[in-house]
PDB file with one MODEL, atoms N, CA, C and O in Angstrom:
MODEL        1
ATOM      1  N   MET A   1     -24.266  15.395 -18.799  1.00  0.00           N
ATOM      2  CA  MET A   1     -23.345  15.101 -17.723  1.00  0.00           C
ATOM      3  C   MET A   1     -23.521  16.175 -16.646  1.00  0.00           C
ATOM      4  O   MET A   1     -23.644  17.361 -16.952  1.00  0.00           O
ATOM      5  N   ALA A   2     -23.530  15.755 -15.420  1.00  0.00           N
ATOM      6  CA  ALA A   2     -23.731  16.670 -14.293  1.00  0.00           C
ATOM      7  C   ALA A   2     -22.505  17.551 -14.095  1.00  0.00           C
ATOM      8  O   ALA A   2     -21.378  17.139 -14.369  1.00  0.00           O
ATOM      9  N   ALA A   3     -22.740  18.762 -13.617  1.00  0.00           N
ATOM     10  CA  ALA A   3     -21.647  19.718 -13.402  1.00  0.00           C
ATOM     11  C   ALA A   3     -20.603  19.155 -12.433  1.00  0.00           C
ATOM     12  O   ALA A   3     -19.405  19.380 -12.605  1.00  0.00           O
ATOM     13  N   GLY A   4     -21.061  18.426 -11.421  1.00  0.00           N
ATOM     14  CA  GLY A   4     -20.128  17.820 -10.469  1.00  0.00           C
ATOM     15  C   GLY A   4     -19.212  16.800 -11.125  1.00  0.00           C
ATOM     16  O   GLY A   4     -18.035  16.697 -10.778  1.00  0.00           O
ATOM     17  N   ASP A   5     -19.755  16.046 -12.071  1.00  0.00           N
ATOM     18  CA  ASP A   5     -18.948  15.069 -12.800  1.00  0.00           C
ATOM     19  C   ASP A   5     -17.888  15.764 -13.639  1.00  0.00           C
ATOM     20  O   ASP A   5     -16.743  15.315 -13.700  1.00  0.00           O
ATOM     21  N   VAL A   6     -18.267  16.849 -14.277  1.00  0.00           N
ATOM     22  CA  VAL A   6     -17.328  17.607 -15.111  1.00  0.00           C
ATOM     23  C   VAL A   6     -16.199  18.159 -14.248  1.00  0.00           C
ATOM     24  O   VAL A   6     -15.030  18.099 -14.628  1.00  0.00           O
ATOM     25  N   ILE A   7     -16.553  18.690 -13.100  1.00  0.00           N
ATOM     26  CA  ILE A   7     -15.535  19.242 -12.197  1.00  0.00           C
ATOM     27  C   ILE A   7     -14.589  18.147 -11.717  1.00  0.00           C
ATOM     28  O   ILE A   7     -13.373  18.338 -11.702  1.00  0.00           O
ATOM     29  N   ALA A   8     -15.139  17.010 -11.326  1.00  0.00           N
ATOM     30  CA  ALA A   8     -14.313  15.895 -10.837  1.00  0.00           C
ATOM     31  C   ALA A   8     -13.379  15.384 -11.933  1.00  0.00           C
ATOM     32  O   ALA A   8     -12.206  15.116 -11.674  1.00  0.00           O
ATOM     33  N   MET A   9     -13.895  15.250 -13.152  1.00  0.00           N
ATOM     34  CA  MET A   9     -13.055  14.760 -14.252  1.00  0.00           C
ATOM     35  C   MET A   9     -12.001  15.792 -14.647  1.00  0.00           C
ATOM     36  O   MET A   9     -10.880  15.429 -15.004  1.00  0.00           O
ATOM     37  N   THR A  10     -12.353  17.064 -14.584  1.00  0.00           N
ATOM     38  CA  THR A  10     -11.388  18.117 -14.901  1.00  0.00           C
ATOM     39  C   THR A  10     -10.263  18.130 -13.870  1.00  0.00           C
ATOM     40  O   THR A  10      -9.095  18.291 -14.227  1.00  0.00           O
ATOM     41  N   LYS A  11     -10.610  17.963 -12.590  1.00  0.00           N
ATOM     42  CA  LYS A  11      -9.589  17.888 -11.544  1.00  0.00           C
ATOM     43  C   LYS A  11      -8.700  16.664 -11.741  1.00  0.00           C
ATOM     44  O   LYS A  11      -7.482  16.745 -11.586  1.00  0.00           O
ATOM     45  N   ALA A  12      -9.310  15.530 -12.081  1.00  0.00           N
ATOM     46  CA  ALA A  12      -8.539  14.306 -12.308  1.00  0.00           C
ATOM     47  C   ALA A  12      -7.582  14.490 -13.480  1.00  0.00           C
ATOM     48  O   ALA A  12      -6.427  14.069 -13.422  1.00  0.00           O
ATOM     49  N   ARG A  13      -8.071  15.118 -14.539  1.00  0.00           N
ATOM     50  CA  ARG A  13      -7.225  15.363 -15.715  1.00  0.00           C
ATOM     51  C   ARG A  13      -6.058  16.278 -15.341  1.00  0.00           C
ATOM     52  O   ARG A  13      -4.924  16.041 -15.756  1.00  0.00           O
ATOM     53  N   SER A  14      -6.331  17.309 -14.566  1.00  0.00           N
ATOM     54  CA  SER A  14      -5.275  18.233 -14.146  1.00  0.00           C
ATOM     55  C   SER A  14      -4.208  17.514 -13.322  1.00  0.00           C
ATOM     56  O   SER A  14      -3.014  17.743 -13.512  1.00  0.00           O
ATOM     57  N   MET A  15      -4.637  16.651 -12.414  1.00  0.00           N
ATOM     58  CA  MET A  15      -3.681  15.896 -11.604  1.00  0.00           C
ATOM     59  C   MET A  15      -2.852  14.946 -12.463  1.00  0.00           C
ATOM     60  O   MET A  15      -1.659  14.765 -12.219  1.00  0.00           O
ATOM     61  N   LEU A  16      -3.476  14.345 -13.456  1.00  0.00           N
ATOM     62  CA  LEU A  16      -2.738  13.455 -14.355  1.00  0.00           C
ATOM     63  C   LEU A  16      -1.707  14.228 -15.174  1.00  0.00           C
ATOM     64  O   LEU A  16      -0.610  13.728 -15.426  1.00  0.00           O
ATOM     65  N   ILE A  17      -2.052  15.428 -15.583  1.00  0.00           N
ATOM     66  CA  ILE A  17      -1.101  16.258 -16.338  1.00  0.00           C
ATOM     67  C   ILE A  17       0.105  16.595 -15.461  1.00  0.00           C
ATOM     68  O   ILE A  17       1.244  16.565 -15.926  1.00  0.00           O
ATOM     69  N   ILE A  18      -0.150  16.913 -14.202  1.00  0.00           N
ATOM     70  CA  ILE A  18       0.950  17.188 -13.268  1.00  0.00           C
ATOM     71  C   ILE A  18       1.795  15.933 -13.057  1.00  0.00           C
ATOM     72  O   ILE A  18       3.023  16.005 -13.011  1.00  0.00           O
ATOM     73  N   LEU A  19       1.136  14.790 -12.931  1.00  0.00           N
ATOM     74  CA  LEU A  19       1.849  13.526 -12.754  1.00  0.00           C
ATOM     75  C   LEU A  19       2.748  13.228 -13.950  1.00  0.00           C
ATOM     76  O   LEU A  19       3.905  12.844 -13.777  1.00  0.00           O
ATOM     77  N   VAL A  20       2.224  13.403 -15.153  1.00  0.00           N
ATOM     78  CA  VAL A  20       3.021  13.152 -16.361  1.00  0.00           C
ATOM     79  C   VAL A  20       4.237  14.074 -16.391  1.00  0.00           C
ATOM     80  O   VAL A  20       5.353  13.625 -16.654  1.00  0.00           O
ATOM     81  N   ALA A  21       4.024  15.354 -16.124  1.00  0.00           N
ATOM     82  CA  ALA A  21       5.142  16.305 -16.141  1.00  0.00           C
ATOM     83  C   ALA A  21       6.199  15.933 -15.102  1.00  0.00           C
ATOM     84  O   ALA A  21       7.397  16.007 -15.378  1.00  0.00           O
ATOM     85  N   SER A  22       5.758  15.536 -13.911  1.00  0.00           N
ATOM     86  CA  SER A  22       6.693  15.138 -12.859  1.00  0.00           C
ATOM     87  C   SER A  22       7.471  13.886 -13.244  1.00  0.00           C
ATOM     88  O   SER A  22       8.683  13.813 -13.042  1.00  0.00           O
ATOM     89  N   CYS A  23       6.781  12.923 -13.789  1.00  0.00           N
ATOM     90  CA  CYS A  23       7.438  11.686 -14.218  1.00  0.00           C
ATOM     91  C   CYS A  23       8.432  11.956 -15.350  1.00  0.00           C
ATOM     92  O   CYS A  23       9.528  11.397 -15.365  1.00  0.00           O
ATOM     93  N   GLU A  24       8.048  12.807 -16.287  1.00  0.00           N
ATOM     94  CA  GLU A  24       8.951  13.123 -17.395  1.00  0.00           C
ATOM     95  C   GLU A  24      10.215  13.824 -16.905  1.00  0.00           C
ATOM     96  O   GLU A  24      11.311  13.533 -17.384  1.00  0.00           O
ATOM     97  N   GLN A  25      10.070  14.732 -15.966  1.00  0.00           N
ATOM     98  CA  GLN A  25      11.241  15.430 -15.424  1.00  0.00           C
ATOM     99  C   GLN A  25      12.131  14.476 -14.627  1.00  0.00           C
ATOM    100  O   GLN A  25      13.356  14.556 -14.715  1.00  0.00           O
ATOM    101  N   THR A  26      11.534  13.590 -13.864  1.00  0.00           N
ATOM    102  CA  THR A  26      12.305  12.596 -13.115  1.00  0.00           C
ATOM    103  C   THR A  26      13.033  11.670 -14.069  1.00  0.00           C
ATOM    104  O   THR A  26      14.191  11.322 -13.839  1.00  0.00           O
ATOM    105  N   LEU A  27      12.363  11.270 -15.136  1.00  0.00           N
ATOM    106  CA  LEU A  27      12.981  10.407 -16.139  1.00  0.00           C
ATOM    107  C   LEU A  27      14.170  11.104 -16.802  1.00  0.00           C
ATOM    108  O   LEU A  27      15.205  10.481 -17.034  1.00  0.00           O
ATOM    109  N   LEU A  28      14.024  12.378 -17.102  1.00  0.00           N
ATOM    110  CA  LEU A  28      15.144  13.139 -17.674  1.00  0.00           C
ATOM    111  C   LEU A  28      16.339  13.149 -16.728  1.00  0.00           C
ATOM    112  O   LEU A  28      17.481  12.998 -17.163  1.00  0.00           O
ATOM    113  N   ALA A  29      16.082  13.325 -15.446  1.00  0.00           N
ATOM    114  CA  ALA A  29      17.162  13.342 -14.454  1.00  0.00           C
ATOM    115  C   ALA A  29      17.836  11.978 -14.356  1.00  0.00           C
ATOM    116  O   ALA A  29      19.061  11.889 -14.273  1.00  0.00           O
ATOM    117  N   LEU A  30      17.038  10.925 -14.366  1.00  0.00           N
ATOM    118  CA  LEU A  30      17.610   9.572 -14.295  1.00  0.00           C
ATOM    119  C   LEU A  30      18.433   9.260 -15.538  1.00  0.00           C
ATOM    120  O   LEU A  30      19.517   8.684 -15.442  1.00  0.00           O
ATOM    121  N   ASP A  31      17.923   9.637 -16.692  1.00  0.00           N
ATOM    122  CA  ASP A  31      18.655   9.392 -17.937  1.00  0.00           C
ATOM    123  C   ASP A  31      19.959  10.185 -17.966  1.00  0.00           C
ATOM    124  O   ASP A  31      20.984   9.681 -18.426  1.00  0.00           O
ATOM    125  N   ALA A  32      19.923  11.408 -17.481  1.00  0.00           N
ATOM    126  CA  ALA A  32      21.123  12.240 -17.462  1.00  0.00           C
ATOM    127  C   ALA A  32      22.181  11.662 -16.526  1.00  0.00           C
ATOM    128  O   ALA A  32      23.379  11.746 -16.798  1.00  0.00           O
ATOM    129  N   ALA A  33      21.725  11.077 -15.423  1.00  0.00           N
ATOM    130  CA  ALA A  33      22.661  10.498 -14.458  1.00  0.00           C
ATOM    131  C   ALA A  33      23.289   9.218 -14.998  1.00  0.00           C
ATOM    132  O   ALA A  33      24.416   8.877 -14.640  1.00  0.00           O
ATOM    133  N   GLY A  34      22.562   8.512 -15.857  1.00  0.00           N
ATOM    134  CA  GLY A  34      23.079   7.284 -16.447  1.00  0.00           C
ATOM    135  C   GLY A  34      23.335   6.176 -15.454  1.00  0.00           C
ATOM    136  O   GLY A  34      24.165   5.301 -15.703  1.00  0.00           O
ATOM    137  N   ASN A  35      22.652   6.195 -14.353  1.00  0.00           N
ATOM    138  CA  ASN A  35      22.847   5.192 -13.310  1.00  0.00           C
ATOM    139  C   ASN A  35      22.127   3.904 -13.688  1.00  0.00           C
ATOM    140  O   ASN A  35      20.906   3.888 -13.839  1.00  0.00           O
ATOM    141  N   VAL A  36      22.885   2.832 -13.838  1.00  0.00           N
ATOM    142  CA  VAL A  36      22.340   1.537 -14.232  1.00  0.00           C
ATOM    143  C   VAL A  36      21.335   1.020 -13.205  1.00  0.00           C
ATOM    144  O   VAL A  36      20.384   0.328 -13.569  1.00  0.00           O
ATOM    145  N   LEU A  37      21.532   1.344 -11.942  1.00  0.00           N
ATOM    146  CA  LEU A  37      20.647   0.860 -10.886  1.00  0.00           C
ATOM    147  C   LEU A  37      19.253   1.467 -10.991  1.00  0.00           C
ATOM    148  O   LEU A  37      18.305   0.931 -10.417  1.00  0.00           O
ATOM    149  N   ASP A  38      19.114   2.563 -11.707  1.00  0.00           N
ATOM    150  CA  ASP A  38      17.826   3.234 -11.821  1.00  0.00           C
ATOM    151  C   ASP A  38      17.013   2.792 -13.038  1.00  0.00           C
ATOM    152  O   ASP A  38      15.973   3.381 -13.334  1.00  0.00           O
ATOM    153  N   ARG A  39      17.472   1.778 -13.731  1.00  0.00           N
ATOM    154  CA  ARG A  39      16.757   1.327 -14.942  1.00  0.00           C
ATOM    155  C   ARG A  39      15.334   0.866 -14.637  1.00  0.00           C
ATOM    156  O   ARG A  39      14.404   1.182 -15.380  1.00  0.00           O
ATOM    157  N   ASP A  40      15.163   0.124 -13.554  1.00  0.00           N
ATOM    158  CA  ASP A  40      13.817  -0.334 -13.185  1.00  0.00           C
ATOM    159  C   ASP A  40      12.903   0.849 -12.906  1.00  0.00           C
ATOM    160  O   ASP A  40      11.750   0.873 -13.337  1.00  0.00           O
ATOM    161  N   MET A  41      13.422   1.817 -12.192  1.00  0.00           N
ATOM    162  CA  MET A  41      12.627   2.998 -11.890  1.00  0.00           C
ATOM    163  C   MET A  41      12.279   3.757 -13.176  1.00  0.00           C
ATOM    164  O   MET A  41      11.152   4.227 -13.333  1.00  0.00           O
ATOM    165  N   ALA A  42      13.232   3.876 -14.085  1.00  0.00           N
ATOM    166  CA  ALA A  42      12.986   4.558 -15.356  1.00  0.00           C
ATOM    167  C   ALA A  42      11.921   3.819 -16.162  1.00  0.00           C
ATOM    168  O   ALA A  42      11.049   4.440 -16.770  1.00  0.00           O
ATOM    169  N   ASP A  43      11.996   2.504 -16.163  1.00  0.00           N
ATOM    170  CA  ASP A  43      10.975   1.711 -16.874  1.00  0.00           C
ATOM    171  C   ASP A  43       9.592   1.918 -16.252  1.00  0.00           C
ATOM    172  O   ASP A  43       8.596   2.049 -16.963  1.00  0.00           O
ATOM    173  N   ASP A  44       9.543   1.945 -14.921  1.00  0.00           N
ATOM    174  CA  ASP A  44       8.274   2.190 -14.225  1.00  0.00           C
ATOM    175  C   ASP A  44       7.725   3.578 -14.568  1.00  0.00           C
ATOM    176  O   ASP A  44       6.522   3.746 -14.765  1.00  0.00           O
ATOM    177  N   LEU A  45       8.609   4.554 -14.635  1.00  0.00           N
ATOM    178  CA  LEU A  45       8.175   5.913 -14.984  1.00  0.00           C
ATOM    179  C   LEU A  45       7.621   5.968 -16.405  1.00  0.00           C
ATOM    180  O   LEU A  45       6.611   6.627 -16.657  1.00  0.00           O
ATOM    181  N   ARG A  46       8.278   5.280 -17.327  1.00  0.00           N
ATOM    182  CA  ARG A  46       7.789   5.254 -18.715  1.00  0.00           C
ATOM    183  C   ARG A  46       6.394   4.633 -18.796  1.00  0.00           C
ATOM    184  O   ARG A  46       5.533   5.115 -19.532  1.00  0.00           O
ATOM    185  N   LEU A  47       6.181   3.564 -18.038  1.00  0.00           N
ATOM    186  CA  LEU A  47       4.854   2.937 -17.996  1.00  0.00           C
ATOM    187  C   LEU A  47       3.821   3.875 -17.382  1.00  0.00           C
ATOM    188  O   LEU A  47       2.697   3.972 -17.873  1.00  0.00           O
ATOM    189  N   MET A  48       4.198   4.562 -16.313  1.00  0.00           N
ATOM    190  CA  MET A  48       3.297   5.504 -15.656  1.00  0.00           C
ATOM    191  C   MET A  48       2.925   6.640 -16.614  1.00  0.00           C
ATOM    192  O   MET A  48       1.769   7.059 -16.664  1.00  0.00           O
ATOM    193  N   ILE A  49       3.895   7.128 -17.362  1.00  0.00           N
ATOM    194  CA  ILE A  49       3.640   8.200 -18.329  1.00  0.00           C
ATOM    195  C   ILE A  49       2.669   7.718 -19.400  1.00  0.00           C
ATOM    196  O   ILE A  49       1.709   8.417 -19.726  1.00  0.00           O
ATOM    197  N   ALA A  50       2.906   6.555 -19.936  1.00  0.00           N
ATOM    198  CA  ALA A  50       2.045   6.018 -20.995  1.00  0.00           C
ATOM    199  C   ALA A  50       0.613   5.809 -20.487  1.00  0.00           C
ATOM    200  O   ALA A  50      -0.347   6.194 -21.155  1.00  0.00           O
ATOM    201  N   ARG A  51       0.475   5.207 -19.318  1.00  0.00           N
ATOM    202  CA  ARG A  51      -0.862   4.980 -18.746  1.00  0.00           C
ATOM    203  C   ARG A  51      -1.574   6.291 -18.455  1.00  0.00           C
ATOM    204  O   ARG A  51      -2.767   6.434 -18.724  1.00  0.00           O
ATOM    205  N   SER A  52      -0.844   7.235 -17.910  1.00  0.00           N
ATOM    206  CA  SER A  52      -1.444   8.520 -17.559  1.00  0.00           C
ATOM    207  C   SER A  52      -1.879   9.283 -18.807  1.00  0.00           C
ATOM    208  O   SER A  52      -2.939   9.909 -18.814  1.00  0.00           O
ATOM    209  N   LYS A  53      -1.071   9.233 -19.854  1.00  0.00           N
ATOM    210  CA  LYS A  53      -1.445   9.898 -21.105  1.00  0.00           C
ATOM    211  C   LYS A  53      -2.697   9.262 -21.705  1.00  0.00           C
ATOM    212  O   LYS A  53      -3.542   9.960 -22.266  1.00  0.00           O
ATOM    213  N   SER A  54      -2.818   7.950 -21.588  1.00  0.00           N
ATOM    214  CA  SER A  54      -4.024   7.274 -22.069  1.00  0.00           C
ATOM    215  C   SER A  54      -5.250   7.716 -21.279  1.00  0.00           C
ATOM    216  O   SER A  54      -6.319   7.938 -21.848  1.00  0.00           O
ATOM    217  N   GLU A  55      -5.089   7.842 -19.973  1.00  0.00           N
ATOM    218  CA  GLU A  55      -6.187   8.310 -19.131  1.00  0.00           C
ATOM    219  C   GLU A  55      -6.574   9.749 -19.472  1.00  0.00           C
ATOM    220  O   GLU A  55      -7.757  10.089 -19.493  1.00  0.00           O
ATOM    221  N   ILE A  56      -5.582  10.583 -19.737  1.00  0.00           N
ATOM    222  CA  ILE A  56      -5.853  11.976 -20.109  1.00  0.00           C
ATOM    223  C   ILE A  56      -6.661  12.013 -21.406  1.00  0.00           C
ATOM    224  O   ILE A  56      -7.626  12.768 -21.520  1.00  0.00           O
ATOM    225  N   GLU A  57      -6.263  11.201 -22.374  1.00  0.00           N
ATOM    226  CA  GLU A  57      -7.003  11.147 -23.647  1.00  0.00           C
ATOM    227  C   GLU A  57      -8.443  10.705 -23.426  1.00  0.00           C
ATOM    228  O   GLU A  57      -9.368  11.261 -24.018  1.00  0.00           O
ATOM    229  N   ALA A  58      -8.629   9.704 -22.573  1.00  0.00           N
ATOM    230  CA  ALA A  58      -9.979   9.218 -22.295  1.00  0.00           C
ATOM    231  C   ALA A  58     -10.818  10.302 -21.614  1.00  0.00           C
ATOM    232  O   ALA A  58     -11.990  10.483 -21.945  1.00  0.00           O
ATOM    233  N   LEU A  59     -10.220  11.014 -20.671  1.00  0.00           N
ATOM    234  CA  LEU A  59     -10.946  12.087 -20.002  1.00  0.00           C
ATOM    235  C   LEU A  59     -11.259  13.231 -20.971  1.00  0.00           C
ATOM    236  O   LEU A  59     -12.333  13.829 -20.914  1.00  0.00           O
ATOM    237  N   ASN A  60     -10.312  13.522 -21.853  1.00  0.00           N
ATOM    238  CA  ASN A  60     -10.560  14.571 -22.853  1.00  0.00           C
ATOM    239  C   ASN A  60     -11.769  14.230 -23.716  1.00  0.00           C
ATOM    240  O   ASN A  60     -12.586  15.098 -24.026  1.00  0.00           O
ATOM    241  N   LYS A  61     -11.878  12.966 -24.098  1.00  0.00           N
ATOM    242  CA  LYS A  61     -13.020  12.543 -24.913  1.00  0.00           C
ATOM    243  C   LYS A  61     -14.328  12.671 -24.147  1.00  0.00           C
ATOM    244  O   LYS A  61     -15.344  13.082 -24.707  1.00  0.00           O
ATOM    245  N   LYS A  62     -14.302  12.323 -22.880  1.00  0.00           N
ATOM    246  CA  LYS A  62     -15.509  12.421 -22.058  1.00  0.00           C
ATOM    247  C   LYS A  62     -15.894  13.883 -21.816  1.00  0.00           C
ATOM    248  O   LYS A  62     -17.077  14.221 -21.762  1.00  0.00           O
ATOM    249  N   LEU A  63     -14.896  14.733 -21.672  1.00  0.00           N
ATOM    250  CA  LEU A  63     -15.154  16.136 -21.353  1.00  0.00           C
ATOM    251  C   LEU A  63     -15.443  16.996 -22.573  1.00  0.00           C
ATOM    252  O   LEU A  63     -16.052  18.058 -22.445  1.00  0.00           O
ATOM    253  N   GLN A  64     -15.024  16.563 -23.738  1.00  0.00           N
ATOM    254  CA  GLN A  64     -15.141  17.394 -24.927  1.00  0.00           C
ATOM    255  C   GLN A  64     -16.555  17.913 -25.175  1.00  0.00           C
ATOM    256  O   GLN A  64     -16.717  19.119 -25.365  1.00  0.00           O
ATOM    257  N   PRO A  65     -17.584  17.071 -25.183  1.00  0.00           N
ATOM    258  CA  PRO A  65     -18.933  17.612 -25.408  1.00  0.00           C
ATOM    259  C   PRO A  65     -19.370  18.580 -24.311  1.00  0.00           C
ATOM    260  O   PRO A  65     -20.103  19.532 -24.580  1.00  0.00           O
ATOM    261  N   ALA A  66     -18.927  18.344 -23.085  1.00  0.00           N
ATOM    262  CA  ALA A  66     -19.331  19.189 -21.972  1.00  0.00           C
ATOM    263  C   ALA A  66     -18.677  20.563 -22.029  1.00  0.00           C
ATOM    264  O   ALA A  66     -19.238  21.543 -21.540  1.00  0.00           O
ATOM    265  N   GLU A  67     -17.489  20.634 -22.626  1.00  0.00           N
ATOM    266  CA  GLU A  67     -16.760  21.883 -22.664  1.00  0.00           C
ATOM    267  C   GLU A  67     -17.150  22.752 -23.852  1.00  0.00           C
ATOM    268  O   GLU A  67     -16.860  23.948 -23.858  1.00  0.00           O
ATOM    269  N   LEU A  68     -17.796  22.179 -24.850  1.00  0.00           N
ATOM    270  CA  LEU A  68     -18.161  22.954 -26.039  1.00  0.00           C
ATOM    271  C   LEU A  68     -19.274  23.931 -25.793  1.00  0.00           C
ATOM    272  O   LEU A  68     -19.680  24.647 -26.709  1.00  0.00           O
TER     273      LEU A  68
ENDMDL
END
């Protein structure tokens, strides 16, 4: 794998980690508020977290041999 590819995937993984953390914190705030109107947003955040975690796992698998 080319060094540029590794750098691009590492940056993408880092951004996804930040996205997951942001979504999780927003979800905690919405849950704490208990606002019924925010249920759709909370559901969207849960989906975003799940998708992003899957992408992180996929990137980890691609990067693992390159990082060893």
